[in-house]
C-alpha positions as CSV (number, residue, x, y, z in Angstrom):
1,M,-133.1,78.4,147.4
2,F,-136.4,77.7,149.1
3,K,-134.8,75.3,151.6
4,L,-132.5,78.0,152.7
5,L,-135.4,80.5,152.9
6,A,-137.4,78.0,154.9
7,K,-134.6,77.7,157.5
8,I,-134.4,81.5,157.7
9,N,-138.2,81.8,158.2
10,K,-138.0,79.2,161.0
11,W,-135.4,81.2,162.7
12,L,-136.8,84.7,162.2
13,L,-140.6,84.4,162.0
14,P,-142.9,83.6,165.0
15,N,-144.4,80.1,165.3
16,Y,-148.1,80.7,165.8
17,T,-148.8,76.9,166.2
18,K,-147.0,76.9,169.6
19,E,-148.8,80.1,170.6
20,Q,-152.2,78.4,169.7
21,L,-153.3,81.3,167.6
22,D,-156.9,81.2,166.5
23,L,-157.0,82.0,162.8
24,A,-160.4,83.7,163.2
25,K,-158.8,86.2,165.5
26,A,-155.5,86.7,163.7
27,T,-154.5,90.1,162.4
28,K,-153.8,90.7,158.7
29,F,-150.1,90.7,159.4
30,Q,-150.3,87.3,161.2
31,K,-152.3,85.9,158.3
32,A,-149.7,87.2,155.9
33,V,-146.8,85.6,157.9
34,I,-148.7,82.3,157.9
35,A,-149.3,82.5,154.2
36,W,-145.7,83.3,153.5
37,K,-144.4,80.4,155.6
38,Y,-146.9,78.1,153.9
39,F,-145.7,79.2,150.4
40,V,-142.1,78.8,151.2
41,T,-142.5,75.4,152.9
42,T,-144.5,73.9,150.0
43,R,-141.9,75.1,147.6
44,A,-139.1,73.7,149.7
45,L,-140.7,70.3,149.8
46,D,-140.7,69.9,146.0
């Protein structure tokens, strides 16, 4: 289930690494997106 969700996240959610987002200047929404993608990715790798 998490592998499918990770693919959907990759397609739908923005990639802040390519945008070189500074985490100190990120908004709460951007931090929430990063946290969600991290959670899903770590679960998908298990």
